[in-house]
N, C-alpha and C positions, 0 to 999 in steps of 0.2 A: 619662688624666691625663698632661701633660708630666713627663717626668723631667729633674730639674736635675742636671747633673753638674759638680761644682766641682772645679777643678783648682788645687792649690797645688804646683807642680813647679819645682824650681829649674833643671832643664835646659831652656833654652829650645828646642832643636831637638826634644825629645821631646815639649814642649808643643804646638808647631806641628804635629807629626805626629799628635798625639791630636786636636786641633782638625779636621784635614782628615778624619780617619778615622771622625768620628761625623757626618755631614750628614743624620741621620735626622730624620724629621718629628716624632718624639715625644721627642727629646732636645735640652735646651737647655744649652749649655756656658758656664761662667762661669770665667774665669782670674784667679788672684791671687798666681801663684808669684813675680813679680818685685817685688811690692810690700813696703815695709818692714812693713806691718801684715797681711802675708798670713795669718798664723794667725787674728787677730781677724776678717779678712773671710772666711774659711772657715766659723768658727764661726756668723756671722751671715748666712750665704749662703742659708739655706733649702734646702740641698742634699739630694738623695735619696742621691747616691753622691758621697762625698768621697775624691778621690785626692790624697795628700799625701806630699812627701818627708819622711823621717824628720828631716832636719836642720832642718826648718822647725817641728818640734813642740817647744814649750817643755817643760822639765823641771818636775816629775818627769813622766816619759813616761806612766806608768800612770794618774795623775790627768787628764792631758790627753786621753788616749784615752777615759778613763770620761766625760768632758765631751762629747765627740763622741757617744758612746753614749746620752747622757741628753737629747739635743736632741729637740724636740718631733716632728721629722720622722723620728726613729729611724733615721738614715742608715746606709747601708752604708759601712764605711771601709776603704779600700784603702790601705795603706802602702808606699811605694817605699823600699828602704834600699840602700846601695851597698857592703855588706859581705856577701859570699856566704858567711855562717856559720848553720849550721843551729840553732846555739844562740841566736843574735839572733832568728832567724826565730821559734823557739819562745816566746822571751821576749814578742815582739811579740803573738803570738796570744794568750798568756797574759794578756796586758795588756787584751785585749778587741778587737783588731783583727780584722775579718771576713776579710780577704785581705791576705796579705803578699808582695810581689813584689821579687825582684833586679832593680834598674832597669838593670844593665849587660848584661842579655841581649838578644836582638834586639827592635827596636821591633815587629816583627810578632808576636812572642810576647806582648809586654806587651798590645799591643792586643787579640789574641785573648782574653787573660785577662779584660781590662776588658769586652769584649764579652760575655763569659759572665756577668759580673756584672750587666750591664745587664738581659740577659735573665732572670736570677733576680730581679732587682727588679720586672720588669714581672709575673712570676708571683706575687710577693708582693703586689703591688698588688690583683689580682685574688682572691686568697685572702683578704685582709684585708677586702675589700669584702663578700663573701659572708658572712663570719664575723660581720660587723658587723650586716648588714641581714637575715640569715637567707636560706635557700633559697627561702621562698615569696615571689613577686613579685605585684604587682596585676596583674590579668589583664583583658582586654577582656571577658571573659564575666562580670566583675562587674557590667557594666552591661546585662545581659540583662533585657529588659522585655516586658510585655505591651501597653505603651502604643503606640498607632501613631506618636505624635509621636516617642517616644524610638526606636523602632525605625528611622524615617527619619534621625534624627540619627546612630545607630550606623552605618547605611550610608555616611554621609559620612566618619565615622571609618574605617571600614574602607579607605576609599580613600586615606587620607594616612599610614597606618602606615608603608608601606615607603619613603615618600619622606623627603627631607632638607629639605624646604620649611619656611620659618618658619610657625609656627603660633600664632595668637592665640585662646585659649579664653575665651569670655565667659560669664557666668552669675551668678546671685545668690549671695550668701554662703551657703555651706554645701552648694553643689549638688555639690561633689567635683571641682573643677576640677584640683587637684593630683594626685588619686588618678587621674583620666583621663590626665593628662601622664605619669604614672609607668606607667600600663599600655601606653600607645602606646610609651613608650621600651622596656619590658620585651619587647614583641612586634616590635620593629624590628630592622633589621641592626645597630643601635648597641647592642644590649642587653648586649653583653659590656663596654662602656664604663660609665664612671660617670653618675650622674644627680645633678646639684648643683643644689640650690634656694637662691634669694636671695629673700627678701622685702623688696621695695624699700620698703615703708612701716614696717618694723620698725626700721629703723637710722638714727640721725642722719645728716643730709646729708653732714657732714664725714667720716663713716666709710663710707658707702656707695660712694663712689669706690673706696676701697681695697679694700673688700669684692668689688668687681666686677673691678677691673683689677690689684690688688696694688700693692705699693710697695717701693722700694729703701731700703736703710739710709740713713738721714739725710735723707729726703726731707722730713720735718716733725719738729717737736718731737715726742719720744717714739718715732721710729721708730728703735729701737736695733737692729734686725735687718730683713732683707728679709722680705716676706711675699708669697705668691704670691695671685692673685686667683681669683674663680670661674670665669672663663673659662678660665683656665690648667688649673685642677682638672678642668674638664669635657672637656678635650681627648679626643677619641675617643668622646666620649659626647653628653650632652644637658644644656644648661643651662635651667633653669626660672625665669622671672623672674615672681614672684607679685606681684600689685597693682601691675602696671606703671603704671597710671593715676596713682599716687601719686608717681612719680619726678620729681624737681626738673628745671626746664627745661634748665638747663645740663649736666646729666648726660645728658638726652635727646640733647643734640647730639652727646655724645662716643660715646653708644651707637649713634647712627645711623652714624657713622664706622666704629665696630666691624663692624656689621652689613653695611656695604658692601665691606669688604677682609677681614673676619675676621682682623685684626691688632690686638692690644692693646699699649698702652704703660703700663707701671706708673708711679705717681706717683714722679717724680724719675728715671725711666729715660730713657736716650739713645737706645735702639733698641726697635723694635717686635717683638713675638712673634706669629708666624703660628699659630692655633689652628683646630683642625678639629672644630667643635661644630655640633649642630643646635639651634636656639634656639626655645624655647617660651615664651609668655608668657600671662598670665591677668589678668583684671580683672573686677570687679563693676560698674564704671562704663560709662556709655554714652560711648565714646572720641569719637563724632563729635560729641557735645554739648561734650565738653571741648575739642576742637579749636576749635570755635565760640566758646568762652568764651576760648581763647588759653591754656588750662592744658597743652595737649599739642600737641606739634608735628605738623603735618599730614603732612610727609615721612615721619616716623618711624611715625605711624599706617598710611600706605599700605605702608611696608616691613614692617611686623610683620603687617600684614593680608593676607599672599599667600594664607593659608587661615585663614578665620574660622569657628570652631564655637561655637554657642550652646547650652549644656545647658539643656534645658527644667526649669522648677522643679517640686518635688515635687507641688505643688498641681494641675498640669495632668496629672499620670500616677498619680491615686490608687489606680488598679487594681493598681499595684506594690506598694502599702504592706503588704498581708498578708504576701506572700512576703518582702519586706524585714524585717518585724517578726520573723517567725519566725528568719530568718538571724541576726539581731542578738541575739534572745534566746539562741540556742544559743552564739554568740560570747561573750556576757557571763556566761552561766552557768558556762562553763569558765574564764573569766579571773577571776571573783570567786569561784567555788568554791560555788555555791548550787545546790540541786537544784529548779530552776525549768524547766519545759518547756513549760508551756501558757499560753494567753492567754484570758480569758473573751470571749464574744461581744459584750457591751457594751463592754469595753475595746477590742476591735478596731474596733468601729463608731465610737467616739469617736476613735480614731486616724484612721480614714478620713473622718471629718466635718471634722477639724481643717484650718486652711489652711495650716500649715506654714511660716511666715515665715522660720524657719532652715533649712529644707530638710532634707537627708539628715542633716547633722550634728546638728540639733535632734532628729530622730528618734531618732538614736543615743543622744543625751544622755537623753532621756527614757525610753528602754528600759533603759539602763544603771541609772538612778536606780530604775526599777521593779523590776528583778532584785535589786538591793540592798535595797530595802525589803519586798519581797514576804515574807510569812510562810508561805505555803503553796507548792504546787508550780505554782499557776496565778495569773498575774498578773491582777488586777481594777482596776476603774476608781478605786478608793481609794489605788493605788499610783502614780498619775499626778499631775502639778502641779495646782494649783487650777483653771488656765484651763480644763482639760477638764471639771471639774465644773460650771463655769458656762456649758458650752455651750448648755444647753437654755433658759437664761433670755437668750442673746443676742439673739434677735428682738426682745424688748421693749426692749432697749438701742437697737436700730437704729430702732425706732418714734419714739425721742425725738429722732432727728436733725432738724435744721433744716429746715424746709419748703423753704428756698432751695436745699439740697443736692439734695433729690429732684426739684426743678423743673429743676435743672441737668442731669439725667439725659437729658432731650429731645435727640432727634437724636444720641444716642450709642449706640455698640453695646454689646451685653452684656458682652463682655470689658472694655471701658473701664469701665463701671459696676461691674463686680466689682472691678476693680483699685482704683476710688475708694472703694468700701465696705470693702475689706479695709485700705486704709491707714487709714480712719477708726477701724476695729475694732482695728489694731494700736497706734494712738495712745492709745485708751481704756484698753486693757489695760496698756500701758507706763506710763501715767500713774498707774495703780492700783497697779502693781507697785513703781514708783520711790517712790511715796508711802508705801506700806507699809515700804520698806526705808530710808526717809530719804535717798534719793539714793545709796545704796550699790550701785554698778553690778555689782560682782562677786556680791554676794548676790541682786540683781535678776535677774541673768542665770541663776544656778542655780534661782531660782523658774520662771523663764521656760523653762529646759531648753534655752538657747542659749548659745553661746560669748560672753564677754565683749565680744571685738572685734566680734561680729556685732550685740551690743546698742548699742555705741557707734556703729556705722554706721547703725542704725536711729534712734537719738536724734538724731543729725545730720541724717538725711533729713527727720524730722519736726520738728525745731525744738525739741526737748526737751533742757534744760539740767540737770544733775545738782544745781546749786546751789540751783534753783528747788524742790527737794524735801527739802532738808536741815532745814527747819523742822518 
Protein backbone atom coordinates (compact mmCIF):
# COMPACT_ATOMS: atom_id res chain seq x y z
CA UNK A 1 0.00 0.00 0.00
CA UNK A 2 1.22 3.52 -0.75
CA UNK A 3 2.04 5.43 2.44
CA UNK A 4 0.73 8.99 2.48
CA UNK A 5 3.09 11.41 4.23
CA UNK A 6 1.20 14.65 5.01
CA UNK A 7 3.39 17.64 5.91
CA UNK A 8 2.19 20.73 7.74
CA UNK A 9 5.51 22.50 8.38
CA UNK A 10 6.01 26.26 8.69
CA UNK A 11 9.72 26.12 7.80
CA UNK A 12 9.82 26.18 3.97
CA UNK A 13 13.46 25.06 3.77
CA UNK A 14 12.79 22.05 5.98
CA UNK A 15 9.69 21.16 3.96
CA UNK A 16 11.66 21.23 0.68
CA UNK A 17 14.42 19.14 2.27
CA UNK A 18 11.88 16.54 3.40
CA UNK A 19 10.27 16.45 -0.07
CA UNK A 20 13.65 15.72 -1.65
CA UNK A 21 14.54 13.09 0.95
CA UNK A 22 11.66 10.67 0.29
CA UNK A 23 11.54 9.88 -3.44
CA UNK A 24 10.55 6.31 -2.54
CA UNK A 25 8.19 4.30 -4.70
CA UNK A 26 5.83 3.56 -1.79
CA UNK A 27 5.65 7.10 -0.33
CA UNK A 28 3.33 9.86 -1.54
CA UNK A 29 3.98 13.33 -0.07
CA UNK A 30 1.32 16.01 0.44
CA UNK A 31 2.38 19.50 1.66
CA UNK A 32 0.01 21.94 3.40
CA UNK A 33 2.35 23.98 5.61
CA UNK A 34 2.04 27.34 3.84
CA UNK A 35 -1.76 27.31 3.48
CA UNK A 36 -4.15 29.32 5.64
CA UNK A 37 -6.22 26.20 6.17
CA UNK A 38 -3.21 23.93 6.77
CA UNK A 39 -4.72 22.23 9.82
CA UNK A 40 -8.06 21.49 8.12
CA UNK A 41 -6.19 20.14 5.08
CA UNK A 42 -4.07 17.87 7.26
CA UNK A 43 -7.11 16.47 9.07
CA UNK A 44 -8.76 15.65 5.72
CA UNK A 45 -5.62 14.50 3.90
CA UNK A 46 -6.12 10.76 4.45
CA UNK A 47 -2.50 10.71 5.65
CA UNK A 48 -0.85 7.65 7.21
CA UNK A 49 1.88 9.79 8.79
CA UNK A 50 1.17 13.42 9.69
CA UNK A 51 4.17 15.68 10.36
CA UNK A 52 3.01 19.02 11.75
CA UNK A 53 4.60 22.06 13.39
CA UNK A 54 3.22 22.67 16.86
CA UNK A 55 2.44 26.29 15.97
CA UNK A 56 -0.07 25.11 13.32
CA UNK A 57 -2.06 23.00 15.78
CA UNK A 58 -5.13 24.89 17.11
CA UNK A 59 -5.83 24.88 20.82
CA UNK A 60 -6.62 23.20 23.04
CA UNK A 61 -3.75 21.05 21.81
CA UNK A 62 -4.89 17.91 23.65
CA UNK A 63 -8.20 17.94 21.74
CA UNK A 64 -6.50 18.58 18.39
CA UNK A 65 -4.05 15.69 18.81
CA UNK A 66 -6.94 13.45 19.90
CA UNK A 67 -8.75 14.44 16.68
CA UNK A 68 -5.75 13.20 14.64
CA UNK A 69 -5.57 9.95 16.59
CA UNK A 70 -9.28 9.27 15.99
CA UNK A 71 -9.12 9.62 12.19
CA UNK A 72 -10.13 6.50 10.20
CA UNK A 73 -6.56 5.97 8.96
CA UNK A 74 -5.26 5.90 12.56
CA UNK A 75 -2.30 8.05 11.46
CA UNK A 76 1.10 8.20 13.11
CA UNK A 77 1.47 11.78 14.42
CA UNK A 78 4.87 13.49 14.37
CA UNK A 79 4.98 16.92 16.03
CA UNK A 80 7.81 19.40 15.48
CA UNK A 81 8.29 21.97 18.25
CA UNK A 82 10.73 24.86 18.45
CA UNK A 83 11.28 24.84 22.23
CA UNK A 84 14.00 22.48 23.44
CA UNK A 85 12.14 21.65 26.62
CA UNK A 86 11.84 18.15 28.04
CA UNK A 87 8.70 19.26 29.90
CA UNK A 88 6.99 20.36 26.67
CA UNK A 89 8.12 17.15 24.98
CA UNK A 90 6.54 15.10 27.78
CA UNK A 91 3.29 17.09 27.58
CA UNK A 92 2.94 16.44 23.83
CA UNK A 93 3.58 12.71 24.27
CA UNK A 94 1.05 12.63 27.12
CA UNK A 95 -1.48 14.34 24.82
CA UNK A 96 -1.18 11.44 22.36
CA UNK A 97 1.60 12.38 19.92
CA UNK A 98 3.45 9.29 18.61
CA UNK A 99 6.74 11.12 17.91
CA UNK A 100 7.92 14.53 19.14
CA UNK A 101 10.97 16.15 17.49
CA UNK A 102 12.86 19.37 18.21
CA UNK A 103 12.84 21.06 14.79
CA UNK A 104 16.07 23.06 15.33
CA UNK A 105 18.32 20.00 15.32
CA UNK A 106 20.05 19.19 12.03
CA UNK A 107 17.86 18.30 9.05
CA UNK A 108 19.77 15.03 8.76
CA UNK A 109 18.65 13.91 12.22
CA UNK A 110 15.06 14.98 11.56
CA UNK A 111 14.98 13.04 8.29
CA UNK A 112 16.46 9.94 9.94
CA UNK A 113 13.78 10.10 12.64
CA UNK A 114 11.00 10.40 10.05
CA UNK A 115 12.53 7.54 7.99
CA UNK A 116 12.36 5.39 11.12
CA UNK A 117 8.68 6.32 11.52
CA UNK A 118 8.03 5.36 7.88
CA UNK A 119 9.58 1.93 8.39
CA UNK A 120 7.52 1.38 11.54
CA UNK A 121 4.38 2.25 9.57
CA UNK A 122 5.28 -0.28 6.87
CA UNK A 123 5.62 -3.00 9.50
CA UNK A 124 2.32 -1.94 11.09
CA UNK A 125 0.55 -2.33 7.73
CA UNK A 126 1.84 -5.91 7.43
CA UNK A 127 0.85 -6.79 11.01
CA UNK A 128 -2.63 -5.29 10.60
CA UNK A 129 -3.20 -7.22 7.40
CA UNK A 130 -2.34 -10.58 8.96
CA UNK A 131 -4.33 -9.90 12.14
CA UNK A 132 -7.41 -8.99 10.13
CA UNK A 133 -7.32 -11.88 7.69
CA UNK A 134 -5.66 -14.55 9.79
CA UNK A 135 -2.56 -16.57 9.06
CA UNK A 136 -4.34 -19.13 6.90
CA UNK A 137 -4.33 -18.11 3.23
CA UNK A 138 -6.06 -19.65 0.22
CA UNK A 139 -3.74 -22.16 -1.41
CA UNK A 140 -3.39 -23.56 -4.90
CA UNK A 141 -3.70 -27.01 -3.30
CA UNK A 142 -7.34 -26.11 -2.54
CA UNK A 143 -7.96 -26.84 -6.24
CA UNK A 144 -6.41 -30.34 -6.29
CA UNK A 145 -8.67 -32.50 -8.44
CA UNK A 146 -9.15 -36.01 -9.84
CA UNK A 147 -10.69 -34.52 -12.98
CA UNK A 148 -8.48 -34.53 -16.07
CA UNK A 149 -10.03 -31.25 -17.26
CA UNK A 150 -9.29 -29.60 -13.91
CA UNK A 151 -5.75 -30.98 -13.82
CA UNK A 152 -5.00 -29.47 -17.24
CA UNK A 153 -6.46 -26.17 -16.00
CA UNK A 154 -4.26 -26.18 -12.88
CA UNK A 155 -1.15 -26.81 -15.00
CA UNK A 156 -1.95 -23.53 -16.77
CA UNK A 157 -2.43 -21.81 -13.40
CA UNK A 158 0.97 -22.99 -12.16
CA UNK A 159 2.63 -21.36 -15.15
CA UNK A 160 1.27 -17.87 -14.37
CA UNK A 161 1.69 -17.74 -10.57
CA UNK A 162 5.18 -16.25 -10.59
CA UNK A 163 4.55 -13.71 -13.36
CA UNK A 164 3.21 -10.15 -13.13
CA UNK A 165 1.06 -10.50 -16.25
CA UNK A 166 -2.52 -9.28 -16.29
CA UNK A 167 -4.88 -12.16 -15.66
CA UNK A 168 -8.50 -12.64 -16.74
CA UNK A 169 -10.32 -15.43 -14.88
CA UNK A 170 -13.51 -16.63 -16.53
CA UNK A 171 -16.07 -19.08 -15.26
CA UNK A 172 -19.69 -19.54 -14.25
CA UNK A 173 -21.11 -18.07 -11.05
CA UNK A 174 -19.85 -19.94 -8.00
CA UNK A 175 -16.83 -21.66 -9.55
CA UNK A 176 -14.39 -19.93 -7.17
CA UNK A 177 -12.86 -17.18 -9.30
CA UNK A 178 -12.01 -14.90 -6.38
CA UNK A 179 -10.68 -17.81 -4.31
CA UNK A 180 -8.38 -18.76 -7.18
CA UNK A 181 -7.17 -15.17 -7.53
CA UNK A 182 -6.38 -15.05 -3.79
CA UNK A 183 -4.53 -18.37 -4.02
CA UNK A 184 -2.43 -17.15 -6.96
CA UNK A 185 -1.62 -13.96 -5.05
CA UNK A 186 -0.77 -15.87 -1.86
CA UNK A 187 1.79 -18.04 -3.66
CA UNK A 188 3.20 -15.30 -5.90
CA UNK A 189 6.19 -13.00 -5.23
CA UNK A 190 3.62 -10.34 -4.22
CA UNK A 191 2.22 -12.40 -1.33
CA UNK A 192 3.60 -9.97 1.27
CA UNK A 193 1.61 -7.14 -0.34
CA UNK A 194 -2.13 -6.43 -0.04
CA UNK A 195 -4.89 -8.15 -2.00
CA UNK A 196 -7.64 -5.61 -2.74
CA UNK A 197 -10.98 -6.66 -4.23
CA UNK A 198 -13.41 -4.35 -6.04
CA UNK A 199 -16.75 -5.71 -7.22
CA UNK A 200 -17.46 -3.51 -10.22
CA UNK A 201 -21.13 -4.57 -10.30
CA UNK A 202 -21.87 -3.92 -6.62
CA UNK A 203 -21.38 -0.13 -6.61
CA UNK A 204 -23.38 2.66 -8.27
CA UNK A 205 -21.61 4.11 -11.30
CA UNK A 206 -21.01 7.44 -9.50
CA UNK A 207 -19.16 5.73 -6.62
CA UNK A 208 -17.20 3.16 -8.61
CA UNK A 209 -14.74 5.69 -10.06
CA UNK A 210 -13.92 6.98 -6.57
CA UNK A 211 -13.63 3.42 -5.27
CA UNK A 212 -11.09 2.56 -7.96
CA UNK A 213 -9.07 5.76 -8.28
CA UNK A 214 -9.81 7.78 -5.12
CA UNK A 215 -10.74 11.45 -4.86
CA UNK A 216 -9.43 14.70 -3.45
CA UNK A 217 -11.21 16.87 -0.91
CA UNK A 218 -13.86 19.02 -2.60
CA UNK A 219 -13.80 17.00 -5.85
CA UNK A 220 -17.60 16.73 -5.73
CA UNK A 221 -20.48 17.46 -3.38
CA UNK A 222 -19.97 15.51 -0.18
CA UNK A 223 -16.20 14.95 -0.66
CA UNK A 224 -15.30 16.54 2.68
CA UNK A 225 -11.94 14.73 2.87
CA UNK A 226 -9.56 12.93 0.56
CA UNK A 227 -10.02 9.22 -0.07
CA UNK A 228 -7.52 6.81 -1.55
CA UNK A 229 -8.68 4.40 -4.24
CA UNK A 230 -8.26 0.65 -4.56
CA UNK A 231 -5.30 0.94 -6.97
CA UNK A 232 -3.40 3.01 -4.41
CA UNK A 233 -4.34 0.62 -1.57
CA UNK A 234 -3.11 -2.33 -3.66
CA UNK A 235 0.36 -0.81 -4.22
CA UNK A 236 2.96 -3.57 -3.89
CA UNK A 237 0.32 -6.28 -4.18
CA UNK A 238 -2.65 -7.32 -6.31
CA UNK A 239 -5.95 -5.70 -7.26
CA UNK A 240 -8.82 -8.02 -8.18
CA UNK A 241 -11.59 -6.53 -10.34
CA UNK A 242 -14.58 -8.83 -9.94
CA UNK A 243 -17.43 -8.90 -12.50
CA UNK A 244 -15.41 -6.72 -14.87
CA UNK A 245 -18.00 -7.31 -17.60
CA UNK A 246 -20.43 -5.05 -15.70
CA UNK A 247 -18.15 -1.99 -15.75
CA UNK A 248 -19.63 1.12 -17.45
CA UNK A 249 -18.04 2.03 -20.79
CA UNK A 250 -16.66 5.43 -19.75
CA UNK A 251 -14.85 3.83 -16.79
CA UNK A 252 -13.50 1.12 -19.09
CA UNK A 253 -11.73 3.92 -20.99
CA UNK A 254 -10.14 5.26 -17.80
CA UNK A 255 -9.19 1.75 -16.66
CA UNK A 256 -7.48 1.10 -19.99
CA UNK A 257 -5.29 4.19 -19.50
CA UNK A 258 -4.35 2.99 -16.03
CA UNK A 259 -3.42 -0.46 -17.33
CA UNK A 260 -1.17 1.08 -19.99
CA UNK A 261 0.89 3.35 -17.69
CA UNK A 262 -0.04 2.15 -14.17
CA UNK A 263 -0.68 5.74 -13.16
CA UNK A 264 -3.94 6.77 -11.50
CA UNK A 265 -5.36 10.27 -11.14
CA UNK A 266 -7.83 10.72 -8.27
CA UNK A 267 -11.06 12.56 -9.04
CA UNK A 268 -10.29 16.25 -8.65
CA UNK A 269 -6.54 15.57 -8.55
CA UNK A 270 -4.01 17.49 -10.63
CA UNK A 271 -1.19 14.96 -10.66
CA UNK A 272 -1.08 11.23 -11.27
CA UNK A 273 0.19 8.57 -8.84
CA UNK A 274 2.34 5.69 -10.04
CA UNK A 275 1.27 2.35 -8.60
CA UNK A 276 3.01 -1.03 -8.59
CA UNK A 277 0.19 -3.58 -8.81
CA UNK A 278 -0.70 -6.81 -10.50
CA UNK A 279 -4.18 -6.70 -12.02
CA UNK A 280 -6.50 -9.71 -12.03
CA UNK A 281 -10.06 -9.52 -13.31
CA UNK A 282 -12.94 -11.98 -13.33
CA UNK A 283 -16.24 -12.36 -15.14
CA UNK A 284 -18.99 -14.91 -15.70
CA UNK A 285 -19.87 -13.24 -19.00
CA UNK A 286 -18.58 -14.09 -22.46
CA UNK A 287 -16.56 -10.92 -23.03
CA UNK A 288 -16.05 -11.67 -26.73
CA UNK A 289 -19.82 -11.58 -27.19
CA UNK A 290 -20.03 -8.42 -25.07
CA UNK A 291 -17.43 -6.80 -27.36
CA UNK A 292 -19.55 -7.65 -30.42
CA UNK A 293 -22.62 -6.17 -28.70
CA UNK A 294 -20.73 -2.96 -27.96
CA UNK A 295 -20.96 -3.43 -24.18
CA UNK A 296 -17.23 -3.94 -23.65
CA UNK A 297 -14.25 -2.21 -25.23
CA UNK A 298 -12.28 -4.43 -27.57
CA UNK A 299 -8.93 -2.83 -26.68
CA UNK A 300 -9.60 -3.35 -22.95
CA UNK A 301 -10.55 -6.98 -23.59
CA UNK A 302 -7.22 -7.56 -25.38
CA UNK A 303 -5.32 -5.72 -22.62
CA UNK A 304 -6.93 -7.73 -19.82
CA UNK A 305 -6.71 -10.99 -21.70
CA UNK A 306 -2.91 -11.30 -21.71
CA UNK A 307 -3.57 -14.58 -19.90
CA UNK A 308 -7.09 -16.04 -19.80
CA UNK A 309 -8.05 -18.87 -17.45
CA UNK A 310 -11.48 -20.50 -17.58
CA UNK A 311 -12.43 -22.52 -14.49
CA UNK A 312 -14.32 -25.72 -15.44
CA UNK A 313 -17.87 -25.87 -13.97
CA UNK A 314 -18.54 -28.42 -11.24
CA UNK A 315 -20.82 -30.51 -13.46
CA UNK A 316 -17.80 -31.28 -15.67
CA UNK A 317 -15.79 -32.69 -12.75
CA UNK A 318 -18.26 -34.65 -10.66
CA UNK A 319 -15.53 -37.07 -9.61
CA UNK A 320 -14.37 -34.30 -7.26
CA UNK A 321 -17.71 -34.00 -5.45
CA UNK A 322 -17.24 -36.78 -2.80
CA UNK A 323 -13.90 -35.36 -1.57
CA UNK A 324 -15.20 -31.79 -1.67
CA UNK A 325 -18.36 -32.78 0.20
CA UNK A 326 -16.40 -34.42 3.03
CA UNK A 327 -14.10 -31.40 3.24
CA UNK A 328 -17.02 -28.95 3.54
CA UNK A 329 -18.82 -31.15 6.09
CA UNK A 330 -15.72 -31.09 8.33
CA UNK A 331 -15.47 -27.33 7.83
CA UNK A 332 -19.10 -26.62 8.75
CA UNK A 333 -19.32 -29.09 11.65
CA UNK A 334 -16.56 -27.05 13.32
CA UNK A 335 -18.08 -23.70 12.34
CA UNK A 336 -21.63 -24.59 13.42
CA UNK A 337 -20.65 -26.81 16.33
CA UNK A 338 -22.58 -29.94 15.29
CA UNK A 339 -21.38 -33.53 15.71
CA UNK A 340 -21.89 -34.45 12.06
CA UNK A 341 -19.14 -36.40 10.30
CA UNK A 342 -20.81 -38.85 7.90
CA UNK A 343 -22.94 -38.71 4.76
CA UNK A 344 -25.20 -41.55 3.58
CA UNK A 345 -24.65 -43.29 0.26
CA UNK A 346 -28.02 -42.13 -1.22
CA UNK A 347 -27.20 -38.55 -0.20
CA UNK A 348 -23.77 -38.73 -1.83
CA UNK A 349 -25.30 -40.23 -5.00
CA UNK A 350 -27.79 -37.34 -5.10
CA UNK A 351 -24.93 -34.83 -4.85
CA UNK A 352 -23.07 -36.53 -7.70
CA UNK A 353 -26.22 -36.77 -9.86
CA UNK A 354 -27.18 -33.09 -9.50
CA UNK A 355 -26.11 -30.64 -12.25
CA UNK A 356 -24.92 -27.85 -9.87
CA UNK A 357 -25.89 -24.69 -11.75
CA UNK A 358 -24.46 -22.68 -8.83
CA UNK A 359 -21.22 -24.70 -8.85
CA UNK A 360 -18.98 -24.93 -5.76
CA UNK A 361 -20.75 -22.10 -3.95
CA UNK A 362 -24.07 -23.94 -4.30
CA UNK A 363 -22.46 -27.16 -3.02
CA UNK A 364 -21.15 -25.28 0.02
CA UNK A 365 -24.59 -23.77 0.72
CA UNK A 366 -26.34 -27.13 0.41
CA UNK A 367 -23.90 -28.83 2.79
CA UNK A 368 -23.96 -25.99 5.34
CA UNK A 369 -27.75 -26.27 5.38
CA UNK A 370 -27.51 -30.07 5.74
CA UNK A 371 -25.09 -29.87 8.68
CA UNK A 372 -27.39 -27.35 10.36
CA UNK A 373 -30.56 -29.44 9.87
CA UNK A 374 -29.09 -32.90 10.44
CA UNK A 375 -30.41 -34.58 13.61
CA UNK A 376 -27.89 -37.42 13.74
CA UNK A 377 -24.19 -37.78 13.01
CA UNK A 378 -24.95 -38.73 9.38
CA UNK A 379 -26.33 -36.46 6.66
CA UNK A 380 -29.17 -38.09 4.73
CA UNK A 381 -31.21 -37.17 1.67
CA UNK A 382 -33.92 -35.59 3.83
CA UNK A 383 -31.43 -32.89 4.91
CA UNK A 384 -31.14 -31.60 1.32
CA UNK A 385 -33.42 -29.06 -0.45
CA UNK A 386 -36.49 -30.28 -2.35
CA UNK A 387 -34.79 -30.35 -5.74
CA UNK A 388 -32.71 -33.37 -4.65
CA UNK A 389 -35.86 -35.31 -3.68
CA UNK A 390 -37.40 -34.66 -7.08
CA UNK A 391 -34.37 -35.92 -8.99
CA UNK A 392 -35.91 -39.35 -9.69
CA UNK A 393 -39.03 -37.90 -11.31
CA UNK A 394 -37.03 -35.50 -13.47
CA UNK A 395 -36.93 -37.74 -16.59
CA UNK A 396 -40.76 -37.70 -16.71
CA UNK A 397 -40.65 -33.89 -16.82
CA UNK A 398 -38.19 -34.04 -19.65
CA UNK A 399 -40.43 -36.41 -21.59
CA UNK A 400 -43.05 -33.65 -21.64
CA UNK A 401 -40.73 -31.30 -23.52
CA UNK A 402 -42.04 -29.96 -26.80
CA UNK A 403 -41.31 -32.29 -29.74
CA UNK A 404 -39.80 -29.32 -31.56
CA UNK A 405 -37.06 -29.13 -28.92
CA UNK A 406 -36.05 -32.77 -29.32
CA UNK A 407 -36.13 -32.41 -33.12
CA UNK A 408 -33.76 -29.47 -32.80
CA UNK A 409 -31.14 -31.81 -31.31
CA UNK A 410 -30.33 -33.24 -34.71
CA UNK A 411 -26.87 -32.35 -36.00
CA UNK A 412 -25.82 -31.11 -32.52
CA UNK A 413 -23.08 -32.49 -30.31
CA UNK A 414 -23.85 -34.16 -26.98
CA UNK A 415 -22.41 -31.24 -24.93
CA UNK A 416 -24.63 -28.82 -26.87
CA UNK A 417 -27.71 -30.94 -26.15
CA UNK A 418 -26.70 -31.29 -22.48
CA UNK A 419 -26.45 -27.53 -22.12
CA UNK A 420 -29.83 -27.07 -23.81
CA UNK A 421 -31.53 -29.62 -21.53
CA UNK A 422 -29.86 -28.18 -18.45
CA UNK A 423 -31.13 -24.71 -19.28
CA UNK A 424 -34.64 -26.08 -19.76
CA UNK A 425 -34.54 -27.91 -16.43
CA UNK A 426 -33.13 -24.87 -14.63
CA UNK A 427 -35.99 -22.78 -15.97
CA UNK A 428 -38.60 -25.36 -14.84
CA UNK A 429 -37.10 -25.54 -11.37
CA UNK A 430 -36.72 -21.78 -10.90
CA UNK A 431 -40.30 -21.17 -12.12
CA UNK A 432 -41.51 -23.69 -9.53
CA UNK A 433 -39.41 -22.18 -6.73
CA UNK A 434 -40.31 -18.56 -7.53
CA UNK A 435 -43.98 -19.49 -7.74
CA UNK A 436 -43.79 -21.17 -4.34
CA UNK A 437 -42.09 -18.11 -2.77
CA UNK A 438 -44.31 -15.62 -4.68
CA UNK A 439 -41.33 -13.96 -6.31
CA UNK A 440 -39.25 -13.49 -3.13
CA UNK A 441 -35.78 -13.95 -4.57
CA UNK A 442 -33.92 -14.25 -1.25
CA UNK A 443 -36.23 -17.04 -0.04
CA UNK A 444 -36.09 -18.78 -3.44
CA UNK A 445 -32.28 -18.64 -3.36
CA UNK A 446 -32.24 -20.29 0.08
CA UNK A 447 -34.54 -23.06 -1.16
CA UNK A 448 -32.32 -23.58 -4.21
CA UNK A 449 -29.16 -23.53 -2.10
CA UNK A 450 -27.53 -20.78 -4.17
CA UNK A 451 -26.54 -17.15 -3.60
CA UNK A 452 -29.26 -14.54 -4.36
CA UNK A 453 -26.88 -12.83 -6.82
CA UNK A 454 -26.46 -16.14 -8.66
CA UNK A 455 -30.25 -16.55 -8.79
CA UNK A 456 -30.67 -13.02 -10.17
CA UNK A 457 -28.12 -13.80 -12.89
CA UNK A 458 -29.95 -17.00 -13.85
CA UNK A 459 -33.32 -15.23 -13.89
CA UNK A 460 -31.88 -12.58 -16.19
CA UNK A 461 -30.37 -15.23 -18.47
CA UNK A 462 -33.63 -17.24 -18.62
CA UNK A 463 -35.92 -14.21 -18.99
CA UNK A 464 -37.68 -14.69 -15.63
CA UNK A 465 -39.11 -11.61 -13.87
CA UNK A 466 -39.98 -11.74 -10.16
CA UNK A 467 -43.05 -9.55 -10.73
CA UNK A 468 -44.57 -12.39 -12.77
CA UNK A 469 -44.65 -14.63 -9.67
CA UNK A 470 -45.97 -12.19 -7.08
CA UNK A 471 -49.57 -13.21 -7.65
